[in-house]
N, C-alpha and C positions, 0 to 999 in steps of 0.2 A: 394222583395219576392223570396223565395228560389225554383230554377227550379228543381224539383225532378227527371227530367230525364237526367241531365247533371251530368257529373263527379264531378264538383265543388259543384253543388247542393246536391247530394248524400253525398259527403265527407263532406260538410258543415253542414248537419244535423247530420251525425255521430259524428262530433266534437263537435257540440253544446250540443248533449246528454252527450257527455263524459265530456264537461266543467261543466255542471250542475251537474254530478254525482260527479265530483272532488270537486266542490264547496261545495255541501252539506255534502260530506264526511270531508271536511276541516274544516266546520264550527262545525260538530258533534265533531271531533277531538279538535277543540279549546275549545268547552264548556267542554269537557272531562277534558283538561288539567287545565283550570281554575278552574274547580270544584275540581279536585285532590289537586291543590295547596291550595286552601281555606280549603279542609278537612285536609291536612297536617299541615296547621298552626293551626287548632283548636285541633288536635290531639297532637301537640307539646306543646299548650298552656296547655292542660289537663294534659300532663305528667309533665310539669313543676309545676303544682299545688301539685303534689305529691313530688316532690323535696323542694318546698318551705315548705311543712308540715315537712318534716324531718329536714329542716334547723331551722325552727321556734321551733321545740321540743328541738333541741340541744341548740340554744340560750337560750330559756326560763329556762333551766336546768343548763346551764354552765355559760352563761354571760347574766343574766336578764336585766342588765343596757345597754347593747350594742344598740345604735341606729339602727343597721341593723334588729332588731327584729320588731320594729315598722313599718320600711320601708316594710319589708315581709309581716306584716300583712295587710297593706295597699294594697300593690300589689296582694296578694291573694284575699282579699275581691273584688277589682277592675275586677281580671279576672274572679272570679265566677260569678259576676252580668253580666259580657259580655257574658258568655257562656250560661246563663239562658235566659236572656232578649234582648241578642244583645247590641252593643254599642262600645264604644271605650276601648281600653287597650293598653298595651306596650308589644312588643314581646321580644324574647331573645336578639336581637341586640340593644334594646332600642328605636326601632321606633314605632311610634303610628299606630295601627291597628284598623279597624272596624270589629267586628264580627256580623254575623246574630243571630237572636234568635234560640233556641233549635228547631231542625227540626220536632219533634214530641211530643206528649203528654208523652209518654212512657219515653223518655230521660229527658224532662223536670221534671217529677216526681222523677226520679234519682237525678237530679241537685237540685230539692227542698229538698230532704233528706240530701244532703251534706250541703245545706245551713243550715238546722236546727242543723246538727251536727256541722257545723263550729260556729254558735252562741254560743254553749256551749264552744267549745274547744278555741275560741278566748278569752273567760271570763277566761278560766283557764290559758292561756298565760299571759294574763295582771295582773292576780292576783299571779302569779308564785306559782301555786298550784301544785307541782311536781307529787304527786300522781294522781290526776285527769288528769294531761297531759299524763302521761304514760299509763292511761286506755284509754283515748279518742283517742289517736294518733293513734293506729292500725285501730280503726272503721274507722276513716275518710279515712286512707290511702287504706283500702278495698273498700269503696265507690268510691273513685278516680279511683281505677284500673278499677272498673265495668264501670265507665263512659267512660274512655279510650277505654276499649274493645268495648263498645257500638258504640263510634264514629268510631272505625276502622271496625266494621261489616257494618255499613251504607256506610263507604267508598268503601269497597270492593263490595257492592252491586251495587253502581254507576259505579265502573270499569267494572263489569259485563253486565251492560246495555250497556255501551260504546263499550264493545267487540261485543255484539250481533248487535249493530247499524253497526258496521264495516263489520261483516260477510255478512249483508244483503247488504250494499254497494259492498262488494266484489263479491257476485253472481250477482248483477246487472251488475258489470263491465264484467264479464265472458259472461252473455248474450248480451251485447252490443258488446264485441268483436266477439262472433260467428256471430252476425247479420252484423258486419262490414265484416267479413272474406267472407260470402256467397255473400254479395251485391259486394264486391271489385271483388271477382272472376267472376262474371257475368258480370260486366260492365268494367272491366279493364283487368284481366289477361287472359281472353278467347280471347278477340280481340287483346292483345299484342301477344299471342301466334301465332295466324295467321300472324300477321305482322312480327315476327321474323322468321317465315318459309320462308317469302318472302325475308327477308333480307339476311337470310343465302344464298339462291340461287344467290342473287346478289353479295355476298362476294365471291362464288365460281367462278364468272365470268360470269354467266348467266344474262346478263344485259337485255335481250329480255322479261324475266319474269314481268309481270305488277304487281304492288303493289295492294293488294286487297282494295276494297273500304269499308270504315268504316262509318256506320251512326252516330256514336257518334262523336259530334263535335269536342272534344279535340283531340282524338285518329285519327279522321279523317285528322286534319291538321298534325299530325305526319307522316301519311301516305303520305300526299303530300310532306311533307319534305323529306322523303325518296325518293321519285320520283325524286325531285330535286337533291338528292346526286348521282343519277346514271348518270346525265348530267356533274357532277363535278369530276367523276373518271379520266377522262382525265387529269385534274389539278392535281389531287393525283399522277398520274404517274410521272408527273414533279418534284413533291415534293420528291418523292422516289428517283428519279435520283440526285437531289441534295443532298440527305442523302448519297448515294454512293460516290459522289464527296467529301463530307465531311469525309467519313471513308477514302478515298484515302489521303486526306490531314492529316489525324491522322497517316497513315502509314509513310507518308512523313516526319512528324514531329518525329516519332520514328527513321527514317533513320538519320535525322539530329542530333538527340540526341545521337545515337550510334556513330557518327563522333565525338560530343563533348566529350564523355567519353573516346573514345580511346585516345585522346590527355592528359588525365589526368594521373598523375604520383603517387600521394599519394594514397596509397591502401585504407585507412580508408575512405577518402573523396571519394574516387571512388565508394566504396560499397554503401555509404550513398546516393551518387547521383543516383546509379542505381536504388535503391528501391523506392526514392522517385519519380523520373520521371516515374518509371514502374507503381506506383499506381495511379499518375494523369493520365497517358495515358490510363490505363485500366480502369479508373473511379471505381476504388475498394476501399474498406473500409481500406484495409490494404494491405502490401506486405513484403516479408521477402527475404533474400539471405543467403543461407548456403553453407559453403564450406566444402570439404572433408578433414578429418583429415589426419595427416601424414601417420598413419598406414592403410589408406584407408579403415577403417571399420565403421567410424562415419561420420554423417553430424552434423556440429557446426554452430549454428546459429551466423552469423557474423554481421548482420545489418538488420534493419526492419523499417518500416513506418507504421503510423497509431496509432489509439486510443486502443492500447493494453498493458496489464501490464505483461511482461515477461522480464527475465534478458538475456543479450547477453552470449553466450557460451552454451546455452542448447543444448543437444546432442541427436541424433537418430541414432539407427542402420540402415545401409544403406542394410542390408543383409535380410530384412523381411518387409513385409507391404508395405504401401504407399511410403516409401522412396526408397525401391528397385524397385518398378514399375517405378518410375519416373527416377532414375539414369540409368537403363538399357533400358529405351525406348527411341527411336530416334525421338518421337514426344510428344506434349503435353498430360498432363493427367488431367482430371476433375474428382473431386470427392465432396462428402459432407464432411463437415468440422469435423462433429461429429462421422465419420465413422473411424478415425484415432486417434492413440495416441501420435501425435505430440503435443508437449507443445504450439508452436505457433498457430497451426490451434485450439486446444482446447481454447486458450485464447480468440478467436473470437466468436462472435455469431453464433448461427446455421445458416448455408448457404452453399455455394459452393466454392470451390477453383479450381485454373488451376494452373499446375506447369510444369515445363520443365526443363531439365539438362543444364548446363554450360559446353560446349565442346569446346575446342581448338585443332583442329585437331582429334587425337585419344584419347587425355587425357581429362578426366572428372574432371572439377574443383569443381563442386558443383551443385546446384540447385537454382532456383528462384521461387516464389510461389506468388499468389496474391488472395486474398479473397473478396467476395461480400456475406455479411450476408444478413439474413433474406429474402432468394430467395427459393421459393418452388421448381423451376426448374432451372437448370443451364442457366445463361444468357451469358455465353462465347461462341460467335458463331464462325464461321470458321475464320473469318477476326480478331477476338480478339486473337484467338490462333496463327494465322500467325504473326500478330504483336508482340507477346509475343516471338516467336521463332526467329524471327529478332533481337529483342532486346536483347535476351540472347546470341546469337551468338556474336553480337557485344561485349557485356559485357564480355564474356569470354577471347576474345582477348585483352580487355583493361586490364583485371585482370592478364593475363599472362604478358603483357608488364609491368605492375606495379611491379610484382614480379621479373622480371628480372631487373627493374631500382632498386629497393630495394637491390636487391643481389649486383648490382654494387655499390651502396652506401655504404653497409656494407663492402665490400672489401676495398674501399677508406679509410673509417674510421679505418679499421685494419692497412693498410699501414700507416696511419698518426701516429697511436699508436705505431707502431714498430718504426718509425722514430723518435718519441718523446723519446721512450726507449733507443735508441741508444745514443740520444743527452744527456739525463739524465745519462746514464751509463758514458759517457765520462766526464760529469761534476763531477760525484762523484769519479771517477778514478782520475782525475787531482786536485782534492781539498780536499775533506774530507778523501778518502783513503790515499793520500800522507801525509797528516798532522797527521792521526792516526799512519801511519808507522813511521814517524819522532818521534812522541811521544812514541812509543815503545822502539825505539833505546835509547832515552834519559833516560827512566825510567830504562831500562836495566844498564845503566852507573851509574844512581844514585843508583842502588842497590848495584853495586860493591863499590862505595864510602862509603855507609852507612855499608857495611860489616864488615868493620874495627872498626867502632864506638861500635859494639855490643849493639845498642840502639833496644830492643826488639820491644818496641811500634811503633817507627817510621818505622821499617822494616815491622811490621805486616800491618801497614797504607799502605805502599809503595806496597806490595804484593796484597792487595785489589785493589788498584788503577790499578797494572799491569794487574790483572784479568779482572777488567772492561774494560780497553782499549782493551785488547785482544777479549773480547766478542764484543764490538763495532766494533772492526776491521773485525771480522769474519761475522758479520751480514751485514756489507758494502759489503764484497767479496760475500757473499750469494745473496745479492740484485743485484749487478753487473751481477752474474750469471743468476739471473731470468729474469733482464731486457734484456740480450743479447740473452738468450736462453729460452723464457718462455714455460713452460710445466706444465701440471696438476700434482699437489702434491697428491700422494695417501697414504701417510703415515697416521699412525693412529692418530687421533686428541687428544686422550687421552694421548698418549705419549708425543705429543708436549706440551700439557697444562703441563704436569709434570715435562717436561724438563725445561720449562720457570718459573715454581714455585720453583724447586729445584736450578736452577741456581740462581734466585734472593735470595734465603734464604742462599746460601753458600756465595754469594758475600756481602750481606749487613748484615749478621747474624740476619736475621729477621724471625720471626715466621708466615709462610704462610701456610694455611690448604686448600688442594683441596678435593672438594666433588662433585662426578657426580652421581646424583640421577637416572638418566635414559639415559641408552647407546644409546637409539633411537635419542638423541639430537646431537650424533657426526656423524650421516650420513648426512653430508653436503657436497655440491660440493666443490673441492679443493680451488677455489678462495674464497669463503666464509670462509674455514678454515683459510686462510691466514689472512683475516681480523680479525677474532676472536684472533688469536695469538698476532697480532699487537695490538689490543685494551687491551689485558690483560697486555701485557708488558707495553704498555704506561700508564695503569692505576696503575700497580704497581709502575713503577718509579713516579708518581705523589704522591703516598702514602709515599714513602721513601723520597721524598723531601719535602713535605708540611704537612702531617698529625700529625706527632708526636705520631703515633699509636704504640701499643703494639702487635696487633694480627690483621692479614688480613685472609679473607675467600674468596676464588674463588670457585663458585659454578656453575654447569651445570645443568639445570633441564628443563622439560617440562611443558610449560603453554599454554594451549588452542591450541594445535596443532602446537605451536612455539617452537624452541629451545631458551632458555634464559641463558646468560652468565653474572653472577654478580660478582663484586669485591667490598667487604664490609670492612671497617677497624672501629676500635673504637677509632679513634684519635679526634683531636680539631674540626672538621668540619669546615665549612664556609658558607657564603652567596651564593647561587647559583646565584642570580640576578647578582650580582656584578661580580662573577668569569667566568660568561659565556661570558662576553664581554672583551673589552681591548685587552692584547696581550697574552692571555691564549690559545695558540694555541693547546696545547695537548687536551683539551676538544673538541674544534672544528675539531680537526683531527679524534678523535674517532667518534664523530658524523658523519664525512663524510665517513669514513671507513664503518660504519654500514649501511647507506644509500645507499651506493655503491653497496652492495649486497642485496637491496631490504628489509633491515631490520629497526629497530627503536632504537634509543639510548635515554636513560633517565638518569637524574641525581637527586639524593637525599641527601640533607645534612642539618644538623643543627648545628649551632655554639656551641662549646663545647660538642658535644655528637657524631656524627658518619658522615660517608660519604659512599654512595653506588652509583655505576655506574652500568648500565645494557644495554646489547646489546641483542634484540630480532629478531631472524631470522625464515621466514617460512621454514618448513622442506621440502616443495614442491617448487622447483625452476625452472622456465621455462627455456627451452633451450636458448631462446633469452636473458635472463639474465645472464645465465652461459657464453654465448659467449661475451656479454658486459663486464662481470667481468674479463673474461681472458684477455681482452685488457687494463685493468687498471694498473697502476703502484703499486708496494707492498707497 
């Protein structure tokens, strides 16, 4: 039996009434859906009768012997009977369905008229009386349209009744909710308000104020429970102290981590370790570390941790907004993520972030930031900010150490490169340069010998060999000079290319055309320019030795922000898959030279047609790449 004075009883009665209301509403809805399905089937079959009439008319006039005519007549007759008197028929999918009789006398009368018309029309169909078929077909079609309309009107009337029923249920539900609200406020909300006032006093530290007595059984038990809570606050203090100890352990962990990252030397690994440990220590969704650009005007994203979609390298000016506040402040700064235009913060969900600068002495290296999303109020307390400051200070020292170590390694690499240059220069001087010098002397002596023979063709060939040898000797001397005293070349790249092309044409009497479509591709670092000249010279040498070409084109153009240098001939071509392997050092050297300056090398050739080699270089080369290339051998 339901106790109407208890909360359970009152709520049980309310829920029972609600369940009954929902049940009746569901039953009415189910009845309406079932009726709609049946009405839709009847309307569909009525419409199909019209389509069958048109089909039978066409078959009787065009194909009277077609067996589909008799099948359509039988289906029409079966469906018409089911619509009138109820019974079985076949729906559009071929499944057997059972229809109810006509719902009222008016509709039955319309179906009887169709039945009479159908009797005459079926006879005309079977006798192939074309004239009567054409006269009778519009009549039965109009009658069928009227029946379909009548069925639709009755279906809409049923829908209207269903809507009215739902409106009644909705009004009953509103009344039930109003009753429930009033009853709930009287037996639950008001007593809870008194109990809440007493609990607030207890939360403020007033443990002497008694908890009010509540006659209601359930809330009375709750009041007793709050009374017990007063005696357990002492235990809660102990729990709070343990939380303080936990925070102390977190700070200790942060300190240990700072010692760990100070020992790291690789800068990328160091940055990744800093942001990952920071995110875990601060229990944040994401963390990021930005470094100040060399011009000290921008903050550049160097590393991040967390589920955010952003590319490294994103930049933000440090002269305004949140970045300026972080860099100039000597303490942590807390902000809302959506209140800044920082790409990293905008990549996170709405929440709060805390950031602080990375300082090593008086020098600011960058900033570190952590984000907690979906927070209405900042959850970074004083302890969190103090831990972040401690971590940032240690990270700044570690980053400074890593930069110093990187600079030392760079100096060591440069020293090794210079030593290698000196050794290579000595080898060239003692071997290739001496051999070329000896060859020049012998060729001059041979020229003197052939001068008396007056053989013009042989002397012409000898002069060509002398020029080629002189060119090779000069190139070796230039290489020796570059190896022993490397310095950036600032000569015009167009002049260099023209010199290589003219020299090749003059030496080998070969037609070479130079085309520079965009002067911006010539603005390359000196080290990259040297690689371009070597690639062009090596490619022309390959053309002269292997291609049997009549014409060569050297082109310099701009493609997608890159400088492209291509050498194309109309020679016999070859199979690139075969020629890129084995002892074909020329192609491999060209590829190495291109990649050495951050470029890409490609080869395209077909047997019997042509050959083209291309080297593509980015027009913006980092300072680090330029330094690296300056240390390479020419």
